[in-house]
C-alpha positions as CSV (number, residue, x, y, z in Angstrom):
1,X,3.0,28.5,-123.9
2,X,1.3,31.3,-121.8
3,X,0.7,34.7,-123.5
4,X,-0.4,38.2,-122.6
5,X,-3.2,37.8,-124.9
6,X,-5.8,35.1,-124.5
7,X,-5.9,33.0,-128.0
8,X,-9.2,32.2,-129.3
9,X,-11.7,30.1,-127.4
10,X,-13.5,28.3,-130.1
11,X,-11.8,25.5,-132.1
12,X,-13.3,24.5,-135.4
13,X,-14.0,20.6,-134.8
14,X,-14.0,19.6,-138.1
15,X,-10.4,20.8,-139.2
16,X,-7.3,18.9,-139.1
17,X,-4.5,20.1,-136.6
18,X,-1.1,19.0,-136.1
19,X,-2.4,17.7,-133.0
20,X,-3.3,14.7,-134.6
21,X,0.3,13.4,-134.5
22,X,1.7,15.4,-131.4
23,X,5.0,14.0,-130.3
24,X,5.7,12.7,-126.7
25,X,7.9,15.7,-126.1
26,X,5.8,18.3,-127.7
27,X,2.9,17.0,-125.5
28,X,4.8,17.5,-122.1
29,X,3.4,21.4,-121.3
30,X,-0.4,20.6,-122.1
31,X,0.0,17.4,-120.3
32,X,1.6,18.7,-117.3
33,X,-0.6,22.0,-117.2
34,X,-3.9,19.7,-117.2
35,X,-2.8,17.0,-114.6
36,X,-3.0,20.1,-112.3
37,X,-6.8,19.6,-112.7
38,X,-6.7,16.2,-111.1
39,X,-5.4,17.6,-107.5
40,X,-8.5,17.1,-105.5
41,X,-9.6,14.7,-102.7
42,X,-11.3,15.9,-99.8
43,X,-14.7,14.6,-99.9
44,X,-14.6,11.3,-98.7
45,X,-12.8,12.2,-95.4
46,X,-15.5,15.3,-95.0
47,X,-18.2,12.7,-95.3
48,X,-17.2,10.9,-92.0
49,X,-17.0,14.7,-90.1
50,X,-20.2,16.0,-91.6
51,X,-21.6,12.3,-90.1
52,X,-20.2,13.3,-86.7
53,X,-21.2,17.3,-86.7
54,X,-25.3,16.9,-87.7
55,X,-25.7,13.7,-86.2
56,X,-26.7,11.7,-89.4
57,X,-27.0,8.0,-90.2
58,X,-24.2,6.6,-92.7
59,X,-27.0,6.5,-95.1
60,X,-28.2,10.1,-95.1
61,X,-24.3,11.1,-95.2
62,X,-24.0,9.5,-98.4
63,X,-26.2,11.9,-99.5
64,X,-23.0,14.1,-100.0
65,X,-21.9,11.1,-102.5
66,X,-25.1,11.2,-104.5
67,X,-25.0,15.1,-104.9
68,X,-21.3,15.0,-106.2
69,X,-21.4,12.3,-108.5
70,X,-24.8,12.5,-109.6
71,X,-23.8,16.0,-111.4
72,X,-21.3,13.9,-113.4
73,X,-23.9,13.0,-116.0
74,X,-25.7,16.3,-116.0
75,X,-22.7,18.1,-116.7
76,X,-21.2,15.6,-119.2
77,X,-24.2,14.8,-121.2
78,X,-25.5,18.1,-121.5
79,X,-23.4,21.6,-121.4
80,X,-20.0,20.1,-120.9
81,X,-20.3,17.9,-123.6
82,X,-21.8,20.8,-125.4
83,X,-19.2,22.8,-124.9
84,X,-16.5,20.6,-125.4
85,X,-17.8,19.7,-128.9
86,X,-18.8,23.3,-130.0
87,X,-15.7,25.3,-128.2
88,X,-12.9,22.9,-127.5
89,X,-10.8,21.8,-124.5
90,X,-9.8,25.0,-123.4
91,X,-13.1,26.3,-123.1
92,X,-14.2,23.5,-121.1
93,X,-11.6,23.4,-118.4
94,X,-12.2,27.0,-118.0
95,X,-15.9,26.6,-117.5
96,X,-15.3,23.3,-115.0
97,X,-12.9,25.6,-113.0
98,X,-15.1,28.4,-112.2
99,X,-18.2,26.2,-111.2
100,X,-15.8,24.4,-109.0
101,X,-14.6,27.6,-107.3
102,X,-18.2,28.9,-107.1
103,X,-19.3,25.4,-105.4
104,X,-16.3,25.9,-103.1
105,X,-17.6,29.3,-102.2
106,X,-20.8,28.1,-101.3
107,X,-19.6,25.9,-98.8
108,X,-19.3,28.9,-96.4
109,X,-22.7,29.9,-95.7
110,X,-23.9,26.2,-95.6
111,X,-21.3,25.6,-92.5
112,X,-22.2,28.6,-91.1
113,X,-25.8,27.8,-90.9
114,X,-25.3,24.0,-90.4
115,X,-27.2,23.4,-93.6
116,X,-26.8,19.6,-94.7
117,X,-29.3,20.3,-97.8
118,X,-26.8,23.6,-98.2
119,X,-23.6,21.0,-98.2
120,X,-25.5,19.1,-100.4
121,X,-26.2,21.7,-103.0
122,X,-22.6,23.2,-102.9
123,X,-21.5,19.6,-103.3
124,X,-23.4,19.0,-106.5
125,X,-22.0,22.6,-107.8
126,X,-18.5,21.4,-107.0
127,X,-19.3,17.8,-108.7
128,X,-20.6,19.8,-111.5
129,X,-17.7,21.6,-112.0
130,X,-15.5,18.3,-111.7
131,X,-17.7,16.5,-114.0
132,X,-17.1,19.3,-116.7
133,X,-13.3,19.0,-116.2
134,X,-13.3,15.3,-116.2
135,X,-15.6,15.2,-119.5
136,X,-12.3,17.3,-120.9
137,X,-9.4,16.2,-119.2
138,X,-9.7,12.4,-119.4
139,X,-9.8,12.3,-122.9
140,X,-7.3,15.0,-123.6
141,X,-4.9,13.1,-121.6
142,X,-5.7,10.2,-123.3
143,X,-5.5,11.5,-127.0
144,X,-2.8,14.3,-126.5
145,X,0.3,12.4,-127.7
146,X,1.4,9.1,-129.1
147,X,-1.9,6.4,-129.0
148,X,0.8,3.8,-127.7
149,X,1.2,5.2,-124.1
150,X,-2.7,6.3,-123.7
151,X,-2.8,4.3,-120.7
152,X,0.4,5.0,-119.2
153,X,-0.1,8.9,-119.6
154,X,-4.1,8.9,-118.1
155,X,-2.7,6.8,-115.1
156,X,0.2,9.1,-114.0
157,X,-2.3,12.1,-114.6
158,X,-4.7,10.3,-112.2
159,X,-1.8,9.6,-109.9
160,X,-2.0,13.3,-108.8
161,X,-5.4,12.9,-108.0
162,X,-3.8,10.1,-105.8
163,X,-2.1,12.8,-104.1
164,X,-4.8,14.7,-103.6
165,X,-6.6,12.3,-101.7
166,X,-3.3,11.2,-99.7
167,X,-3.2,15.0,-98.4
168,X,-7.0,15.2,-97.8
169,X,-7.3,12.3,-95.1
170,X,-3.7,13.9,-93.3
171,X,-5.7,17.3,-93.3
172,X,-8.7,15.7,-91.9
173,X,-6.6,13.9,-89.2
174,X,-4.6,17.0,-88.4
175,X,-6.7,19.6,-89.1
176,X,-10.5,18.6,-89.0
177,X,-10.3,16.0,-86.4
178,X,-7.7,16.6,-84.2
179,X,-7.8,18.6,-81.0
180,X,-11.3,20.0,-82.8
181,X,-14.5,19.8,-81.3
182,X,-17.1,17.8,-83.6
183,X,-19.1,20.7,-83.9
184,X,-16.6,23.2,-85.2
185,X,-16.5,23.4,-89.1
186,X,-14.5,26.7,-88.8
187,X,-11.6,25.1,-90.6
188,X,-13.5,23.3,-93.3
189,X,-14.7,26.6,-94.2
190,X,-11.5,28.4,-95.0
191,X,-9.8,25.1,-96.5
192,X,-12.7,25.3,-99.2
193,X,-12.1,29.4,-99.4
194,X,-8.4,28.5,-100.2
195,X,-9.6,26.0,-102.7
196,X,-12.0,28.5,-104.7
197,X,-9.0,30.9,-105.0
198,X,-6.4,28.6,-106.4
199,X,-8.9,27.1,-108.9
200,X,-10.2,31.0,-110.2
201,X,-6.4,31.7,-110.6
202,X,-5.8,28.2,-112.5
203,X,-8.8,29.4,-114.7
204,X,-7.2,32.4,-115.9
205,X,-3.9,30.5,-116.3
206,X,-6.0,28.1,-118.9
207,X,-7.5,31.2,-120.6
208,X,-3.9,32.6,-121.4
209,X,-2.4,29.2,-121.9
210,X,-1.8,28.3,-126.2
211,X,-2.5,24.6,-125.6
212,X,-3.2,22.3,-128.5
213,X,-6.5,21.9,-129.5
214,X,-7.5,18.3,-130.7
215,X,-10.5,18.2,-133.1
216,X,-13.0,15.4,-133.6
217,X,-10.9,15.7,-137.3
218,X,-7.6,14.7,-135.4
219,X,-9.0,12.0,-133.6
220,X,-10.2,10.7,-137.2
221,X,-7.0,11.0,-138.4
222,X,-5.4,9.5,-135.7
223,X,-7.2,6.5,-136.0
224,X,-7.1,6.2,-139.4
225,X,-3.0,6.2,-139.5
226,X,-3.4,3.5,-136.7
227,X,-5.6,1.6,-139.1
228,X,-2.4,-0.4,-140.3
229,X,-2.3,-1.6,-137.0
230,X,-5.8,-1.9,-135.7
231,X,-8.1,-2.5,-138.5
232,X,-9.9,0.4,-137.3
233,X,-13.2,1.3,-139.2
234,X,-15.1,4.6,-138.9
235,X,-18.9,3.4,-137.8
236,X,-21.7,4.9,-135.7
237,X,-20.9,5.5,-132.2
238,X,-23.7,3.1,-131.4
239,X,-21.8,0.1,-132.9
240,X,-18.9,0.5,-130.9
241,X,-19.8,-1.9,-128.7
242,X,-16.0,-1.8,-126.7
243,X,-17.4,1.8,-125.5
244,X,-20.5,0.7,-124.3
245,X,-19.1,-2.2,-122.3
246,X,-16.6,0.2,-120.8
247,X,-19.5,2.7,-119.9
248,X,-20.9,-0.4,-118.1
249,X,-17.9,-1.3,-116.0
250,X,-17.0,2.1,-115.3
251,X,-20.5,2.3,-113.7
252,X,-20.1,-0.6,-111.4
253,X,-16.2,0.0,-110.8
254,X,-16.6,3.7,-109.9
255,X,-19.6,2.5,-107.6
256,X,-17.6,0.3,-105.6
257,X,-14.6,2.1,-105.5
258,X,-16.3,5.4,-104.1
259,X,-18.1,2.5,-101.8
260,X,-14.6,1.3,-100.3
261,X,-13.5,5.0,-100.0
262,X,-16.8,6.3,-98.2
263,X,-16.9,3.4,-95.8
264,X,-13.5,3.2,-95.1
265,X,-13.5,5.3,-92.0
266,X,-16.5,4.0,-90.4
267,X,-15.1,0.1,-91.2
268,X,-11.6,1.2,-89.3
269,X,-13.9,2.3,-86.4
270,X,-16.3,-0.6,-86.2
271,X,-14.1,-3.4,-87.1
272,X,-10.8,-2.6,-86.4
273,X,-11.6,-0.2,-83.2
274,X,-9.7,2.9,-84.2
275,X,-10.8,6.4,-83.4
276,X,-12.0,8.8,-86.0
277,X,-8.5,10.4,-86.1
278,X,-6.7,7.3,-86.4
279,X,-9.4,6.0,-89.2
280,X,-8.6,9.2,-91.2
281,X,-4.7,8.6,-90.7
282,X,-5.2,5.1,-92.1
283,X,-7.2,6.3,-94.9
284,X,-4.2,8.6,-95.8
285,X,-2.1,5.3,-95.6
286,X,-4.5,3.4,-97.8
287,X,-4.5,6.4,-100.4
288,X,-0.5,6.4,-100.5
289,X,-0.9,3.0,-101.7
290,X,-3.7,4.0,-103.9
291,X,-1.2,6.5,-105.5
292,X,1.8,4.0,-105.4
293,X,-0.2,1.7,-107.4
294,X,-0.9,3.9,-110.1
295,X,2.8,4.7,-110.1
296,X,3.9,1.1,-110.4
297,X,1.2,0.2,-112.6
298,X,1.7,2.8,-115.1
299,X,5.8,1.4,-115.3
300,X,4.7,-2.2,-115.7
301,X,2.3,-1.0,-118.4
302,X,5.8,0.2,-120.5
303,X,6.8,-3.7,-120.4
304,X,3.7,-5.4,-120.3
305,X,0.8,-4.7,-122.3
306,X,-1.9,-2.3,-120.3
307,X,-4.9,-4.9,-120.5
308,X,-2.6,-7.5,-119.0
309,X,-1.7,-5.3,-115.9
310,X,-5.1,-4.1,-116.1
311,X,-6.6,-8.0,-115.6
312,X,-4.1,-8.6,-112.7
313,X,-5.1,-5.7,-110.6
314,X,-8.9,-5.8,-111.2
315,X,-9.0,-9.4,-110.3
316,X,-6.7,-8.6,-106.9
317,X,-9.4,-6.1,-105.8
318,X,-12.2,-8.5,-106.2
319,X,-10.2,-11.0,-104.1
320,X,-9.1,-8.5,-101.0
321,X,-12.9,-7.1,-101.4
322,X,-14.4,-10.1,-100.6
323,X,-11.7,-11.2,-97.8
324,X,-12.5,-7.6,-96.1
325,X,-16.4,-8.9,-95.6
326,X,-15.4,-11.4,-92.6
327,X,-12.1,-10.4,-91.8
328,X,-11.9,-8.4,-88.3
329,X,-9.7,-6.2,-86.4
330,X,-6.3,-5.3,-87.9
331,X,-6.5,-8.1,-90.6
332,X,-9.8,-6.3,-92.1
333,X,-8.1,-3.1,-92.3
334,X,-5.2,-4.7,-94.0
335,X,-7.6,-6.2,-96.9
336,X,-9.4,-2.6,-97.1
337,X,-5.9,-1.2,-97.6
338,X,-4.9,-3.4,-100.1
339,X,-8.2,-3.1,-102.2
340,X,-7.0,0.5,-102.7
341,X,-4.0,-0.5,-103.8
342,X,-5.1,-2.7,-106.5
343,X,-8.0,-0.5,-107.6
344,X,-5.4,2.5,-108.7
345,X,-5.1,1.6,-112.4
346,X,-8.7,0.0,-112.8
347,X,-10.5,3.7,-113.5
348,X,-8.1,5.7,-116.1
349,X,-7.6,2.2,-117.6
350,X,-11.2,1.7,-118.2
351,X,-11.3,4.8,-119.6
352,X,-8.5,5.0,-122.3
353,X,-9.9,1.3,-123.4
354,X,-12.8,2.8,-124.0
355,X,-12.1,5.1,-126.2
356,X,-10.0,2.8,-128.4
357,X,-11.0,3.3,-132.2
358,X,-13.6,6.0,-131.6
359,X,-12.2,8.5,-134.0
360,X,-14.6,11.4,-134.5
361,X,-16.6,10.0,-131.7
362,X,-14.0,10.2,-129.2
363,X,-15.5,13.6,-127.2
364,X,-19.0,12.4,-127.4
365,X,-17.5,8.7,-126.2
366,X,-15.8,10.5,-123.2
367,X,-19.1,12.1,-122.3
368,X,-20.9,8.7,-121.7
369,X,-18.1,7.3,-119.9
370,X,-17.5,10.3,-117.3
371,X,-21.7,9.7,-117.1
372,X,-21.6,6.7,-116.4
373,X,-19.4,7.9,-112.6
374,X,-23.5,8.2,-111.7
375,X,-22.6,4.5,-110.2
376,X,-21.0,6.4,-107.4
377,X,-24.0,8.2,-106.6
378,X,-26.0,5.0,-106.3
379,X,-23.7,2.2,-104.8
380,X,-22.3,4.2,-101.8
381,X,-26.1,4.9,-100.6
382,X,-26.8,1.0,-101.2
383,X,-23.8,0.1,-99.4
384,X,-24.1,2.5,-96.2
385,X,-28.1,1.4,-96.0
386,X,-27.0,-2.1,-95.7
387,X,-24.2,-1.5,-93.1
388,X,-27.1,1.0,-91.2
389,X,-29.6,-2.7,-91.2
390,X,-26.6,-5.0,-90.4
391,X,-24.8,-2.3,-88.3
392,X,-21.9,-3.8,-89.5
393,X,-19.9,-1.7,-92.3
394,X,-17.9,-5.0,-92.4
395,X,-20.3,-7.3,-93.6
396,X,-21.9,-4.7,-95.7
397,X,-19.0,-4.7,-97.9
398,X,-20.4,-7.6,-100.0
399,X,-22.3,-5.1,-101.9
400,X,-18.6,-3.5,-103.2
401,X,-17.5,-7.0,-104.3
402,X,-20.5,-7.6,-106.3
403,X,-20.3,-4.5,-108.4
404,X,-16.5,-5.2,-108.8
405,X,-17.4,-8.7,-110.1
406,X,-19.8,-7.2,-112.8
407,X,-16.8,-4.9,-113.4
408,X,-14.2,-7.1,-114.4
409,X,-15.8,-8.5,-117.5
410,X,-14.5,-5.8,-119.3
411,X,-11.0,-6.9,-117.9
412,X,-11.6,-10.2,-119.2
413,X,-13.3,-9.4,-122.5
414,X,-10.4,-6.7,-123.2
415,X,-7.8,-10.1,-122.8
416,X,-9.7,-12.9,-124.1
417,X,-12.5,-11.7,-126.8
418,X,-10.2,-11.9,-130.0
419,X,-11.6,-9.0,-132.0
420,X,-11.4,-6.6,-128.8
421,X,-8.2,-7.7,-127.8
422,X,-6.6,-7.3,-131.4
423,X,-8.5,-3.5,-131.2
424,X,-6.5,-2.2,-128.1
425,X,-3.5,-4.0,-129.0
426,X,-3.4,-2.4,-132.1
427,X,-3.3,1.3,-130.5
428,X,-0.4,-0.2,-128.4
429,X,1.9,-1.1,-131.4
430,X,0.9,2.5,-133.2
431,X,3.9,4.2,-133.9
432,X,1.5,7.5,-134.7
433,X,3.3,10.5,-132.9
434,X,6.5,8.7,-131.9
435,X,9.5,10.2,-132.4
436,X,10.8,9.7,-135.9
437,X,8.6,8.8,-139.1
438,X,5.9,6.1,-139.0
439,X,7.2,3.8,-141.5
440,X,3.9,3.2,-143.0
441,X,2.7,6.7,-142.9
442,X,4.2,7.6,-146.2
443,X,2.7,4.4,-147.9
444,X,-0.8,5.1,-146.6
445,X,-0.8,8.6,-147.4
446,X,-0.2,7.3,-151.3
447,X,-2.5,4.8,-151.2
448,X,-5.3,7.5,-149.8
449,X,-4.1,10.2,-152.4
450,X,-4.8,7.3,-155.2
451,X,-7.7,6.6,-153.6
452,X,-9.1,10.1,-153.8
453,X,-7.8,10.5,-157.4
454,X,-9.4,7.2,-158.6
455,X,-12.7,8.3,-156.9
456,X,-12.5,12.1,-158.9
457,X,-11.9,10.2,-162.1
458,X,-15.2,8.2,-161.8
459,X,-17.4,11.2,-160.9
460,X,-15.7,12.6,-164.2
C-alpha cells in the first residue's frame, strides 16, 4: 500500500515479523511491485549496433557484457549485500533503481562523444544498479509467500524480464536498425533518457510503498516451520553444500546463456545469411520463445516437481546448443531459438533451489548466487574471441555447450542425490503460508515451548 508519509527504511533483522508466514493472497501486491524491476533487456541488441557504429571487433564488443556483468559481484558482495542485511529489501531496491537511473543518464554524453570506454563505464554503473536489484529482488520473490511456490513465483516474475527482452529486439529492429544510418546513435540516447526517468519515478514509488520486510529471523522461522518436511538444521553457511553447488552452476549457466544472447545476431547474419535488422527480428522471436518457456515451465511446476521440469529443460538446452555448432542456414537459426526456449526456467530455478534450507543465511546466500553472474562477463568474451579466431560464430558455440554441460550437474544433483532431493522436495511439500492452518504447526509450537521450558528448569 502506498502512503503519503514514507515508512522507515531500516528493518531490524533479528526480529520476527508476520512476513514469515505471509499467505499467497497477502503477497500479491509486494510481488507485483517487485516484479516490475525485471522489465529490462536492451543490452544484447545494442551490443551489435555499437559493433557496427564504432567499427570494433566481436570480442571487443563483448567488453559491454564484461562491464555489465562484472558489476554484479562488485555490487552483491559489497554495498548491495551490506545495505540488504543492515537496512532491508526496500532500501536496497531504492538504491539499485537510483544507480540504474544514473547509469542510463551517462549514456547520453557517451553517445555524444562516441566513446566506447564511456559506454562501458555507463554500462558498469547500470550493471551495478541492476546487480543491486537482483541481490534483493530474487530472494525477496523466492521467500515472500509460501515456500511451496518459490520456483513458480520467481519464474513468473522473471518472465517479465523476458517481455523486456522481446521489446528490446523489436525496438532495435524498428528503431535502432530500421532505416537508420549505422553511425547514428541519437535514438539510443533518447531511449536511455526515457529509461532513467522511468526508474527514478519507480524509486519514488518504492520509497512510499509499505511492502513487507522479510528479516533473517523470519527466514529462520520459515525454515524451522518447514523442518517437519525437510529435516532442516541450522548450520554455518559454509556447510550448505547445495548453495555452493548452485553458485558454481549459475556461474556456468549464466555465462553460456549470455554467450548465446550476445552472439545470436552475429550467428543469424553469418550462419543464416540474414541482415542485422532481420537478425534482430529473429532474436525478438527467440526471446518471445524464452518468455513462453518461462510461463510454460511455471505452469508445469504446478503439477510436476520443479526439479524434474528443471532437469528436462536444461538437458534440452544442451541438446540444441550442441546441434547449433554444425548446423547451417535456417536449421542453425532454429537450433539457437530452441536453446533460448529451454533456457527460460534455468536461472530462476537454480536461484530458488540454491536458497533452500538457508534460513537466517538467505540474504547472504543470495548475494553469493548473484555474484556468480560474473560468469556472464567471462564466457562471452571467450566465445566471441573464439568466433574471431575461426571467423565463424557457429563453430564457436561449442564454448557455450561446454559451460552448459558443467552447469547441468546441479540439475542432476537435485534430482538424483538422495539428501539434496529430500531437502528441495521437503520445501515443495511445506504447508507454511498456505491458506488455512498448517496441521503440524500447533504441535511443533507446543514442542518448542516445552523444550524452552525444559531448558529454563535445567538452568535453575
